[in-house]
C-alpha positions in Angstrom: 0.9 -7.9 7.0 4.5 -9.3 7.3 7.2 -6.9 6.4 8.6 -9.6 4.2 6.9 -12.4 2.3 8.8 -15.1 0.5 7.9 -18.0 -1.7 9.1 -21.6 -1.5 9.5 -24.2 -4.2 9.8 -27.9 -3.4 11.3 -28.8 -6.8 8.1 -30.4 -8.1 7.2 -27.5 -10.4 7.7 -27.8 -14.2 10.2 -25.3 -15.6 7.5 -23.4 -17.3 5.4 -23.1 -14.1 8.3 -22.1 -12.0 9.3 -19.3 -14.4 5.8 -17.9 -14.3 5.6 -18.2 -10.5 9.0 -16.5 -10.0 7.8 -13.6 -12.2 4.5 -13.3 -10.2 6.5 -13.4 -6.9 8.9 -10.7 -8.0 6.1 -8.5 -9.3 4.2 -9.0 -6.0 7.2 -7.8 -4.0 8.4 -11.1 -2.6 11.7 -10.9 -0.8 13.1 -14.4 -1.3 12.6 -17.5 -3.3 13.4 -20.5 -1.0 14.5 -23.4 -3.2 14.2 -26.8 -1.5 17.0 -29.4 -1.9 14.8 -32.5 -1.7 16.6 -35.5 -3.1 15.1 -36.9 -6.3 13.4 -33.6 -7.1 14.8 -30.8 -9.4 18.2 -29.6 -8.3 18.2 -26.2 -6.5 21.6 -24.8 -7.4 20.9 -24.8 -11.2 17.4 -23.6 -10.6 18.7 -20.7 -8.4 21.0 -19.5 -11.2 18.1 -19.5 -13.7 15.8 -17.7 -11.3 18.4 -15.1 -10.4 19.2 -14.4 -14.1 15.5 -14.0 -14.9 14.8 -11.5 -12.1 16.2 -8.2 -10.8 15.3 -7.9 -7.1 14.2 -11.2 -5.6 16.8 -13.1 -3.5 17.2 -16.9 -3.5 17.9 -19.2 -0.6 19.4 -22.7 -1.1 17.0 -24.2 1.4 18.1 -26.9 3.9 21.1 -28.1 2.1 21.9 -31.4 3.9 25.5 -32.0 4.9 24.8 -35.7 4.6 24.2 -35.5 0.9 26.2 -32.3 -0.1 29.5 -31.5 1.6 29.2 -28.1 3.3 32.3 -27.0 1.2 30.4 -27.7 -2.0 27.2 -26.0 -0.7 29.3 -22.9 0.2 31.0 -22.9 -3.2 27.6 -22.9 -4.9 26.3 -20.0 -2.7 29.5 -18.0 -3.1 29.5 -18.4 -6.9 25.9 -17.4 -7.2 26.6 -14.4 -5.0 29.6 -13.4 -7.1 27.3 -13.2 -10.2 24.3 -11.8 -8.3 25.7 -9.9 -5.3 23.6 -9.6 -2.2 20.8 -11.8 -3.5 21.9 -15.2 -2.1 21.2 -17.0 1.2 22.5 -20.4 2.3 20.4 -22.6 4.5 21.5 -25.9 6.1 19.3 -28.7 7.5 19.4 -32.4 8.2 17.2 -33.3 5.2 14.1 -35.5 4.9 14.8 -38.8 6.6 13.0 -41.0 4.0 14.9 -39.3 1.1 18.2 -39.9 2.9 17.3 -43.5 3.5 16.3 -44.0 -0.1 19.8 -42.7 -1.1 21.5 -45.0 1.5 22.5 -42.1 3.7 22.3 -42.1 7.5 21.8 -38.8 9.4 24.1 -39.6 12.3 24.8 -37.0 15.1 22.7 -34.3 13.5 23.5 -31.5 16.0 27.2 -31.9 15.8 27.1 -32.3 12.0 25.0 -29.1 11.5 27.2 -27.2 13.9 30.3 -28.2 11.9 28.6 -27.4 8.6 27.8 -23.8 9.7 31.4 -23.4 11.0 32.9 -24.7 7.7 30.7 -22.3 5.6 31.4 -19.3 7.9 35.2 -19.9 7.7 35.2 -20.3 3.9 33.0 -17.2 3.4 35.5 -15.1 5.4 37.8 -15.3 2.4 40.7 -16.5 4.6 42.6 -19.7 4.4 40.4 -22.3 6.1 41.8 -24.4 9.0 38.9 -26.4 10.3 39.1 -29.9 11.8 35.9 -31.3 13.2 34.7 -34.9 13.9 32.9 -35.2 10.6 34.4 -32.4 8.3 37.9 -31.1 7.8 39.0 -28.3 5.5 42.7 -27.4 5.7 45.0 -24.9 3.9 42.6 -23.8 1.2 40.4 -20.7 0.6 37.5 -20.0 -1.8 38.5 -18.4 -5.1 35.5 -16.1 -4.8 37.0 -14.2 -1.9 35.0 -12.8 1.0 31.3 -13.2 0.5 28.6 -11.7 2.8 26.1 -14.5 2.6 23.6 -15.1 5.5 23.7 -18.7 6.8 20.3 -20.0 8.0 19.5 -23.2 9.8 16.3 -25.2 9.3 15.5 -26.3 12.9 12.6 -28.0 14.8 14.0 -29.8 17.9 15.0 -27.8 21.0 18.7 -28.3 20.7 18.8 -27.5 17.0 16.7 -24.4 17.6 19.2 -23.2 20.3 22.0 -23.9 17.9 20.4 -21.7 15.3 20.2 -18.8 17.8 23.8 -19.3 18.8 25.6 -20.0 15.5 23.5 -19.1 12.4 22.4 -15.8 11.0 18.8 -16.9 10.7 16.4 -19.8 11.6 13.9 -21.4 9.3 10.8 -23.1 10.9 9.1 -25.8 8.9 5.5 -25.6 7.4 2.3 -27.0 9.0 3.3 -25.4 12.3 0.8 -23.2 14.2 1.5 -19.7 15.4 1.5 -21.0 19.0 4.1 -23.6 18.1 6.3 -21.1 16.3 6.2 -18.8 19.4 7.5 -21.8 21.4 10.3 -22.5 18.9 11.4 -18.9 18.8 11.7 -18.9 22.6 14.3 -21.7 22.2 16.0 -19.7 19.5 16.3 -16.8 21.9 18.0 -19.0 24.5 20.7 -19.6 22.0 20.8 -15.9 21.0 21.1 -14.9 24.7 24.0 -17.3 25.3 25.9 -15.9 22.3 24.8 -12.3 22.8 23.4 -11.9 19.4 20.1 -11.7 17.4 19.2 -13.5 14.2 16.4 -13.4 11.6 13.3 -15.5 12.2 11.6 -17.1 9.1 8.9 -19.7 8.8 7.4 -21.7 6.0 3.6 -21.3 6.1 1.1 -23.1 3.9 -1.0 -20.5 2.1 -4.1 -20.9 -0.1 -6.5 -18.1 -1.1 -9.7 -18.2 -3.0 -13.1 -16.4 -3.0 -14.5 -19.9 -2.2 -13.3 -20.7 1.3 -13.8 -24.4 1.0 -11.9 -24.6 -2.3 -8.9 -22.8 -0.7 -8.8 -25.1 2.2 -9.4 -28.3 0.2 -6.1 -27.6 -1.6 -4.2 -28.1 1.6 -5.9 -30.9 3.3 -3.8 -33.8 2.1 -0.6 -31.8 2.2 -1.3 -31.0 5.9 -2.4 -34.5 6.6 0.9 -35.9 5.2 2.9 -33.6 7.5 0.8 -33.8 10.6 0.5 -37.6 10.7 4.0 -37.7 12.2 4.1 -38.1 16.0 6.8 -35.4 16.2 4.0 -33.0 15.5 2.1 -33.9 18.7 3.3 -30.8 20.5 2.6 -28.6 17.5 -1.0 -29.9 17.6 -1.3 -29.5 21.4 -0.1 -26.0 21.5 -2.5 -25.0 18.7 -5.4 -26.7 20.6 -5.9 -28.9 17.5 -7.9 -32.2 17.9 -6.5 -34.8 15.5 -6.3 -38.6 15.6 -2.7 -39.0 14.3 -2.8 -42.8 14.4 -6.0 -42.9 12.3 -4.5 -40.3 9.9 -1.3 -42.3 9.5 -3.4 -45.4 8.8 -5.6 -43.6 6.3 -2.5 -42.5 4.4 -1.0 -46.0 4.4 -4.3 -47.3 2.9 -4.6 -44.3 0.5 -8.0 -43.7 2.0 -8.3 -40.1 0.8 -11.9 -39.7 2.0 -10.8 -40.4 5.6 -7.8 -38.1 5.3 -10.0 -35.3 4.1 -12.4 -35.9 6.9 -9.7 -36.0 9.6 -8.1 -32.8 8.3 -11.2 -30.7 9.0 -11.5 -26.9 8.9 -10.2 -26.6 12.5 -6.9 -28.4 11.5 -6.5 -26.3 8.3 -7.2 -23.0 10.0 -4.8 -23.7 12.9 -1.9 -24.8 10.7 -2.1 -22.7 7.6 -3.1 -19.3 6.2 -6.1 -20.3 4.0 -9.6 -19.3 3.0 -10.9 -16.1 1.5 -8.5 -13.2 0.9 -9.6 -11.6 4.2 -9.1 -14.8 6.1 -5.6 -15.2 4.6 -4.8 -11.6 5.7 -5.9 -12.3 9.3 -4.0 -15.6 9.4 -0.8 -14.1 8.2 -1.1 -11.3 10.8 -1.4 -14.0 13.5 1.8 -15.7 12.2 3.6 -12.4 12.1 2.5 -11.5 15.6 4.7 -14.3 17.2 7.9 -12.5 16.1 8.6 -13.6 12.5 10.7 -11.4 10.2 9.7 -13.2 7.0 6.8 -15.5 6.2 7.5 -17.9 3.3 4.3 -18.9 1.3 4.4 -22.7 0.8 2.3 -25.3 -0.7 1.4 -23.2 -3.8 1.5 -25.6 -6.7 0.8 -23.5 -9.8 0.8 -19.9 -11.1 -3.0 -19.5 -11.0 -3.2 -20.1 -7.2 0.0 -18.1 -6.6 -1.6 -15.1 -8.2 -4.6 -15.5 -5.9 -2.2 -15.5 -2.9 -0.5 -12.3 -4.0 -3.9 -10.7 -4.7 -4.8 -11.5 -1.1 -1.5 -9.9 0.0 -2.4 -6.7 -1.9 -5.7 -6.7 0.0 -3.7 -7.0 3.2 -1.4 -4.1 2.4 -4.4 -2.0 1.4 -6.1 -2.8 4.7 
């Protein structure tokens, strides 16, 4: 079993469900609650404050804060303020953001590599507690310092492309790999992260979002993930992910089925092979084996994703207990 297991929230959960899920996660020994900053969903900074106040041990990560929608100064202010109230329990993660969400808000994700490099640099300079003098091509901060003083907050980068993965290894404290990826694809991504690490002479934490679903009924567990996986894997940028996993999937047919809202075809195309290659799902024993496969590629933390309600989350943590006992 992974040495650390986290939980992600995409902002779609009701306040009541999220409170219950956070309690289950803390009782189950989860390390971190990763709060997504998807536009048009529930806002993660306010949610983080509520989650930290309601728990004693679990950390939170402001996940994939996009410098296109939130200035890195403001994201860093939020993380530093949370850390001031809840020391040692806060992580800050930058990422480009979901392209369609940005488009819907009239935002263009131009020059992503340079923009994310500058966002990390701004955050690191501010968290040092010193007067910041940074002038980049997109961001500038001059002659000011954070009121919070020096804060020891890890900076993560959500990355998928080769150059962004190398940037994570060279400049961030940790990397976050997106969900629906197979263990084989994650192994490939971590090789690119190591290239950045080697150039900078450093080592960072490796974390991945993994869709998880557990049930005594194997089919019921996998059915919960079929459409979620289909939505993600229909994109052509997942072709290498599919190839490295040995997954056979007609992405064009899948994209067409989604466009028509032909759910029967989506469910047929996302068969058991696809689900088992790109998630940890099935019976508790199958979930245990799948998580071991993800951990074996070099992850420090696996973040359980795609869990929509407290009932199913409890089943996931029951499976984790089985894994620890075994």
